[in-house]
C-alpha positions, -999 to +999 in steps of 0.1 A: +202+568-066+211+552-033+235+522-034+222+496-010+248+473+007+249+440-007+245+407+014+252+373+013+235+352+031+247+316+031+222+291+044+208+258+036+176+256+050+156+270+031+128+288+053+156+301+074+173+318+043+138+332+033+134+342+065+166+364+065+164+376+032+129+390+039+143+410+072+170+422+052+154+429+019+125+447+039+155+468+061+167+484+029+198+455+018+201+439-014+202+403-005+222+369-023+215+337-014+239+307-013+224+272+002+263+254-004+299+266+008+310+253-030+284+281-040+294+311-015+328+313-019+320+314-058+295+342-050+317+362-028+346+362-057+324+373-087+296+395-062+319+409-039+295+415-014+298+445+015+290+412+042+284+376+047+262+360+068+273+324+079+257+292+088+279+268+099+262+238+092+263+235+052+260+204+032+293+203+014+316+220+040+316+233+075+312+271+079+345+273+097+363+264+065+348+290+047+354+313+072+389+300+073+394+309+034+379+342+032+400+353+061+431+341+040+428+368+019+395+392+026+384+415+061+349+412+047+333+414+077+310+381+087+285+378+111+280+336+120+242+329+121+246+293+139+223+264+157+257+257+176+256+270+208+286+260+227+312+283+239+341+262+220+322+271+188+317+306+194+352+311+206+367+287+173+344+315+151+358+347+165+396+332+166+391+326+129+383+363+125+339+359+129+332+399+132+302+385+159+282+352+163+242+350+170+226+318+178+194+307+168+171+311+170+175+347+169+153+381+172+149+405+140+161+434+157+193+415+172+197+402+137+197+438+118+212+457+146+243+434+143+244+430+107+245+471+106+271+473+137+296+449+112+289+471+082+294+504+099+325+499+111+341+488+076+336+527+070+361+541+086+359+570+073+324+578+082+318+612+106+297+591+129+322+565+138+342+570+167+372+550+156+373+574+123+406+591+125+436+601+098+470+600+098+491+577+117+499+566+153+532+555+166+543+539+195+579+514+198+577+500+170+542+498+163+520+522+140+485+524+132+478+537+100+443+548+099+442+555+066+450+519+049+434+504+082+462+483+093+490+481+120+524+476+112+549+462+133+585+477+125+568+485+089+555+451+082+513+441+084+505+427+113+471+416+092+447+422+118+411+409+112+389+439+110+373+432+143+411+432+156+419+466+139+389+481+150+402+476+186+436+490+183+423+516+166+400+527+190+425+520+218+452+544+196+425+569+197+424+574+235+463+560+240+473+564+276+436+557+289+424+531+308+392+519+283+367+498+306+355+464+288+319+479+286+332+507+266+348+487+241+323+465+238+294+489+230+316+513+210+325+483+184+296+457+185+266+483+200+248+487+230+228+453+221+260+434+225+256+435+264+285+429+294+298+395+278+334+401+268+339+371+255+345+381+218+368+412+234+390+387+253+397+365+223+404+395+200+426+408+225+447+372+225+447+371+187+460+409+189+489+405+217+495+376+193+503+390+164+522+420+176+537+415+211+568+399+216+561+378+247+519+381+248+528+380+288+547+407+290+529+433+268+548+462+252+517+477+235+484+467+251+480+461+288+450+447+308+438+466+337+425+435+357+387+438+362+388+473+346+397+470+308+423+474+284+450+511+271+472+514+249+506+528+252+518+565+246+539+572+225+566+599+227 
């Protein structure tokens, strides 16, 4: 019997929650629903979902606070689906570790595609995953551990989010080669992500704060202005 991925839909508007649940059930996912932040946090710990679809405007707490709590202990993929369309809201959610951000109203196909992409990237041992790789890659004091899905700096876990690890892992696989913004976005967020590299820039800024001594003068991740990013080559 095929095991279905479990998705927790955190949405207080019943009509939208039902719509998302119906879409995902018809796509083959097992769906759970929560209408408040406290209910969502309880279900996350007790039911261990594979992904969370998170609305930000909940009756008892802001969805960003839920995201912040989740990221304090887990790399569980989170796709934000929100009516908030301001750039600042998107940037904040991405900085806190959201894997993707979808603005209401959304298209059915786009929602499913974003969820599939986020879940696929948690399965880094899949033979079809472009960043799947075993062993480690080391350059200077930085090590990418592909088996443990961690980036280590001087032997200590740099505590990257799942999205941040995916970026570093992809660049490490092609160390020394410039990967264009468009290539990275399509590899990690799928062909529907388009040419907007904001989500990539936010994640890269977070990565550099965590692994570079001086983010303005990087040792490991270099920007080729107007083109893309490059990982330093190891010895």
